[in-house]
N, C-alpha and C positions, 0 to 999 in steps of 0.2 A: 535274418536267416543265417544259420551257421555256415562257416565255410568248410566244405569238405576237402581234405588234402590226402588223396591217395598217393602213397609213396612208390617210386619207380613204376609209374603207370605204364610207361612205354614197354616194359618187360612183362606185363601181365599177359598171359597166353602165348608166352614165347615159342616160336617154332624152330625146329633144328635146322631148317633150310635157311634161316636168317643169319646163322652163326657166321658162315663164310663171308657174305657181304658186309657184315658188321665189323668183323676183324680187319678185312681189307680196308674198309673206310677208315677205321681207327689208325691203321698204319699210315694211310695216306695223309690224313689230318695231322698226325704227329710230325711227320717230316716237314710240314708247313708251319706248325704252331711253334716248334722250338725256336728256330731263328727269329720268327716274328715276335714271340714273347720277349726275347732278349732285347730286340730293337725297341719295342714299346716301352719297356722299362727305362731304357736310355732316354726316350722321349719325355717320360715322366720325371727324369732327373735323378733316378735311383739306380744302384747297382744292377747290371743286367740279370743276375740270378734272381732278383725280386720277381721278375716276369715269370719264372718258372715256378716259384713258390706260390704265385697267385693261381697259376693254371690247374694244379692238381686238385686243391679242394673245390675250386669253382666248378670244374667238370663234374665231379662226383655229386656235389650238392644240388647242382642245377638238374642232373639226372633224377635225383631224389624227389624233388619238389615241382619241377617245371612241367608244362603241358606239351612241349614239342618234342617229337621223336627225332628231330634232325638238328635242332639249333645247337651250335658249338659256342660255349661261353668261355671267355678268357680275356687276357689284356687286349685292348684295342686302342688304335691311334687317337680317336677323338677323346675318349675319357682320359687317356694318358696325358694328352695335351692340356685338358681341363685341370687335371690333377696338379700338373707343374704350374699352371697359372694361379691356382689357389694356394698352393704351399709355399711358393717362393717368396711372397711378401711376408708370410708368417714366420718362416724359418730364418731368414736373412742368410748369412754366411756360415751358420752352423750346420754342417753336414749331417751329424748324428741326429739332430732335431729335425732336419728336413726328412730323413728316412722315417723317423718315428711318426711325424705327422702324416706322412704319405700313408703309412699303414693305418693310422687313426682314421684317416678319411675314408678308407675302405670299410672300417668297422661302422663308422657313422652312416654311410651309404647303405650298408647292409641293414642296419637297424631301421632306417627310414623305409627301405623296401619291404621289410617284414611288416612294419606297422601299416603301410599303405595296402599291402596285400590282405592283412587280416581285416581291415575295415572296408574292404572292397572298393578301392579307388581305381580299379582298372578301367572304369568308364572314362577317365581323362584322356585316354589314347584317342578318343574320337575328336577331341579339341585341339590336337596337334596337327595342323595342316601340313600337307606334304611340301608345298613351296617354302613354308618358313623352315621346316626341318632341312630341306635341301640347301637353302641359302645359308643356314648356320653351318652345315657340314662342309660346304664349299669354302666359306670363310675360314673354318677351323683348318681345312686342308691346306690352304695357303699359309697359315701361321705355322703349321707343322713343316711344310716344305722349306720355308725361309729359315726355320730353326735348324734344319739339317743341311742346308747348302754350305755353311762353313766346314762342316765335316767333309763334305765331297771335295772341297777345294783346298782343305788343309790350312785354313786360315782361322784366325781368332773369332769368337762370336761376340756380337754387341748386344747389350740389354735394350729393352724398350719394346715399343709396339712394332707392328709389321713393317711400317715404312722406316723407322729408325733402324731396325735390324737390316733392312735391304740397303739403306745408305751405308751402314757399317760395312757391309759385304763389298760395296763399291770402292770404299776407301782402302780395303785390304787386298785389291786385285793384284797389286804388285808383289804380294807375298805368297802367291799361289804355289803349292807343292805339286809339281807335275806328276810325280809318282803316285801321289794320293788321288789326283784326278783320274789317271789312268785306270787304277784299280777300281775306283767307284763307277766310272763310266762303263768300263767292260762288265762289271757285276750288274749294273742297271740293264744293260743291253741283254745279258743272259736271262735276266728275270722276265723282261718284256718279250724277248724271242721265244722262250719256252711257254710263256702264257698264250702266245698267239699261235704257235705251231704244235706245241706238245703240252696241252693244258693239264694233263694228269701228271707230269713230272714236276717234282716240287722245286720250283725255280729258286725260291729263297734258300733252300738248303744247298742247291747246286752252287749258288753265289757264295754262301758261306764256305763251302768246301774250296772253291776257286781261290777265295781270299786266304785261307789257311795255307794252300799250296804255295802260292806266289809269295807270301810274306816269309814263309819258312825257307823256300829254295833261294830266294834272292836276298834274304836278310833285310827286308824292307823296313822293319821296326827300328833298325839302327840307322836308317837313312831318311828319317823324318816322317815316316808314315805311322799315324797314331793307330793303335790297336786297342781292343777292349781289354787285353790283358788277362791275368789269371781270374778264373771264375771258381769259387770254392765249391767242391763237391760235398754232398751230404744233404740231409734234410733239414728244414728250418726248425727253430724253436717255436713251440706252440704257446700262445698266451698273448696278453695285452702288451702293447709297446711300452717300454719304460720311458719315464720322463714326460709322460703326456697327462696333464691334469684334467679334471672335470670341466674346468673352464675352457680348456682347448677343444674338448668334444662339443661344448655348447656353441663355440665359435665356428666349428666346422659344420654344424648341423644344417645351416642354411645353404652353404655351398654344396653339401652332400645331397640336398634335395634336387639341386640343379643337375649334378652328375647322374643322379638316379633317372631324372626325367629324360635326358639325352640317351642314356643307356638303354632305358626302357623302350623308347621309341625306335631306336635303331635295331635292337633285338626283336622287338615285336614284329617289325616289318619283315625281318628275315624269316621268323618263325611262321608267319602267315603265308609267306610265299611258298615255302616247301610244304605246309600243311594243305594248302589248296591243291597242290600237284598229287599228294598222296591221298587226299580225300578224308581228312580228319579235322576236328575243331581245335581252335586255340582258346584257352581260357586267359584273359588279360590279368584277372586277379592271381591266378597260379603263376603267371609269368613275373608279376611283381614279387610274389613269395620266392620264386626260384632265383630271380636276380638278388634278392635280399639275402637269402641264405649263402649264395655264391660269394657275394661280397664279405659278408660276416666271416664265412670260413677263410677267405683270402686274407682278411685283416688279421685274424687270429693266428695264421700261419706265416706272418711276416711278409704278406704280399700286398699288392696295390689294387686300385679299383678295377673291376672287370665288367664286361657286358657282352651281350650276344653279338656275334661276328657274322656279317652277311658273307663275306669272302670265304671264310672257313666252313660256314654252313653250306655254301655252294659246293666246296671241295667234298664235304661230307655226303651231301645229296647225290653229287655227280659220281661218286665212288660206289654208290649203291647201298648206303646205310638204310636199315630198316628201323632201328630203335636206338635208344640211348646207350646200348651196349658199346657202340662205337666210341662214345665219349668216355666211357669207363676204360676202354682199351687205351685211348690217348692218355688218360690219367695214369694208368699203370706204366705206360712207356716213358712218361715224364718223370715218374718217380725213378725208373731205371737211369734216365739221363741224368737226374740230380745225383745219383750215387756214383755213376761212372764218367759222366759229362764228356770231356774232351777224348778220353779213351774210347768211349762209345763211338763217336763220330769217325775217329781214325780208323777203327776196326771196320766200320761200315764202308768207308771209302776203299779200303784195301781189298775188301771182298768184292765190291763192285768192279774195280780195275782189274782184279784177278780174273773175274768171269769174262770181262771184255777181251783181255789179252790172251788168257791161257785156257778158256773154255769153262764149263760149268763146274765140274768136280774140283779141278785144281783151284779154281777161284774160291770155292767154298773153303778148301783146306788152307789157302793163303789167308783168308779172313779169320779162320779159327787160329792159325799160328800167330798172326798179329795180335789177336785178342789175348792169347796166352802171354805173349811177350809184354803187353801192356799191363796184364795182371801182375806178372812178376815185377815190372817196373814200379807200378803203384805200391805194391807190397814192400819193396826196398826202400821206398821214400815216404813213409806214412806222415800224416800231418801231426805236427807237434804244436800244440796250442798252449799259449800263456793264458792262465786263468785269472779272473778277478773275482771279487765278492760282491754279489748282488743280493741283498737281504741275508738270507741264511744259505744261499746257494753259491757254488763255485762255478763260474760259467766263462766261456771263451770271451776274452776281453775285446778281441776285434769285432766280435758280433754283438756285444753289449757295451755301448760306449759309456754307460753310467756305472759299469762295474768298478769296483775300487781295487786298486792294486797298491802295493807298498814298494818302494825302491830297494829296501833291504831284504824283501822276500820275493822269491820267484816260484810260483806254483805252475807246474806244467802238467799237460796230459797227452799222452801218446795214443792216438786213435787207431790202434792196431795191436795185435799181439807182437811180442818182441822175439826175434829169432836171428839166426846167423846173418841173413841177407840184409837185414836193416839196423843191426845193432850199432855199427860204426856210424851210420847216418844219424841215428837218434842221438848218440853221444855228442857229435859235432853240433847238432842243433840245439841241444840243451846248453852246451858250454858257450855257444854264440849268443844265446839269450841272457847270460850273465853280464853284469856290468861291475864297474869298480865299487858300486855301492851295495852290491848283493852280498849278503851274509848267510843266507839260508836258501836251499833249493829243496822244494817238496815235489815229488812225483805222485800224482794221483793216478793210481794203477787200476782204477775201476774199469777203464775202457780198454785195458790190456789183458785179455782173458788168458793169455798163455805166455810162457817165457822158456826158451831152451837154454842149454848149458852155456852157449856162446854169449847169449844175451845177458844171462846172470853174471857172467865174468865181466861183461862190459859195464854193468851197473857197479861192480865192485871197483873197477878201474876208474870209473867216473867219480865214485866217492873219494878215491885217493887223489885224483887230479884236482878236484874241488877243494880238498883239505889243504893242498899246497898253496891255494889262493885264499886260505882262511875262510872257506865257505862250507857251511855244514850241508848235510844231504840226509833226507828221510823219505821214506815211502808211506803213502796213506791209501787205505782201502784196498789192498790187494785181494784178489779172489784166492781161493784155497791153492790151486796149482801153481799160481804165481809165487806165493809164499814158500811152498815146499820146494820149488826148484831153486829159489834164491837161497833158501837155508842149506840145501845140499851143496851149494857152490861157495859157501862162505869160507874164508880163511883168515887167519890172524886172530887177535884177541878181541877186536871191536867189530861186531856185526853192524849191518845197516839198520838203523832204528826203523821199526814198522809200527804205524799207528792206525787205529780204527777210523779216524777222521782226519781231514785235511787241516781242521782248526787245531787238533792236538798235535799234529806233526809240525805245524808252524810254531806253536808254543814251545816245542822241544828245542828250537834253535834260539830262544829268547835268552 
C-alpha cells in the first residue's frame, strides 16, 4: 500500500481565529527554544550556534511532513548526549572532525528515518515498553547531569563513565570557583521557581538574561567564570559536511538507528499526548518521515540530531497552539536570532525593563532606541572573514576547517557595505590579519554591495599602507556601484587592480 504524504496537513482548512493563538504560542516557544538549543549543542560537544542551525530546518520540515499539530522538534538533551557518546570515540581530539561527524550523524539519522517511514515501520512503536524507555531516559539524564556538574562548579571535567566522572568531580572539590557556583545556583533557582509559580514565563531565557547582566556588570569572565563567548551571527552554509567519507557514513548508520529509535519514541509520546487532548489521530509512519526530514534538513544546514520535545510541546500546547503555524513562527524568529543574535536579546531586555520601570510607551521607545544603537554598532564593526579555498569556492576559513589557505596570500571578505562609520575598523582588521609572510591581500567585494567616498579613500590608504610593507593589494568581484565609487576616488598614477575573480586577483600578485 502506498504511503500518502499530505504536506503541511495541520494548515489545511486554516481558520483566521487560530492565527493569534498560533503566533502567541510561537513567541512563547521561541523564548524557551533559543537558550535550550544553545545548551543542548554544548551537551553534544559542538559550538552553541549549531543548536540554532538545527532548529530552523527541523521546525519547518517537520511541519511539512509530520502528523502532529502541536509537536515541537529541535535539539534535545537525550539525543544530544547520545550524539556526544557516539562521536567522541570516532573524532578523538580533532575538533573539526568532531563537528563534521556530528553533522553527518544528523544526516544518517535523517536518511534512516525517511527509509523507515517509507517502508511503514511505524508499528515498532508498539514494541518499545514505557518502563524500558523511562529507565533509559533516567540513566541518560544522570549522565547528562554528571557531565554538566563540572561547569556548575567551575572545575575540570574528567573522561570516562558515570562513576569515573563522579569520582573526578570529588577529586576537584578543592578547586571550586565560588563565583561560578553562585551564578549557576541562582540561575537554576530562577528556572525552577518560574516553572513552579509562573510557568508561562520563559525561565531559561530569564536565566540567560541574568547571566549576561551579572557577567557584564561585575566582569566575571575576567574573574574565573567561564562563558560561552562569541557566537557568530549569520545563517549556516547549506550542504554536506566536508571531510566525511562514505565509510564514515556507513560507520554512523548503526548508531543513527539507535538515535532515531530514542528520538522517535520520545517524540511520538509527546505527539500522542497532545493529539488525545485535541481529538485528532497521530500516524506513526508520518512521524518517522517527519523526524527523518527534520534530521536530514538539520544535517544539511550544519546542525545536529533533533527529535520531538515533550517540554517544548507542553509549552506550545499550553500557550494555545492550534496548528504547526506556531512552529513556523518559531523557525522565523530563530532565523532573526541567527542574524541579530546577542543584539536581539539585549534590545528585548531593554524594552522589558523600560516597560517595568517607565511604563508602556516609554518602555517601547527605549527598546526601539537600544535596537537602533545596536544596529549602528553592528554596522560600524562588520565581520571581516579570512577566506580559504575549498574546491572551486572561496569560503570562510573559520567555518570550513578543510579550506586551504596560503601564508603569502590573504583573501578577505567584508560582510557589509563599506561606509564612513566602519571604514577605519575594516582597515584595522585587514591590517591585523596580515603577517610577516603576507605578500598579497585580495578583498573579495562580492558581499559589499556599496561603498561611499570615505570608504573608497580608506581602500586607497590601505593600498598605500600595505605597499610600505611590500604587500600587494587587489579587489575581486566588485558589484557595479562599488567599482564606480572606487574609480571616482582614485588618485595617483597606479589605481587599485580590480579583477573578475578571486583566483585572477591572487595570480596578479604572483
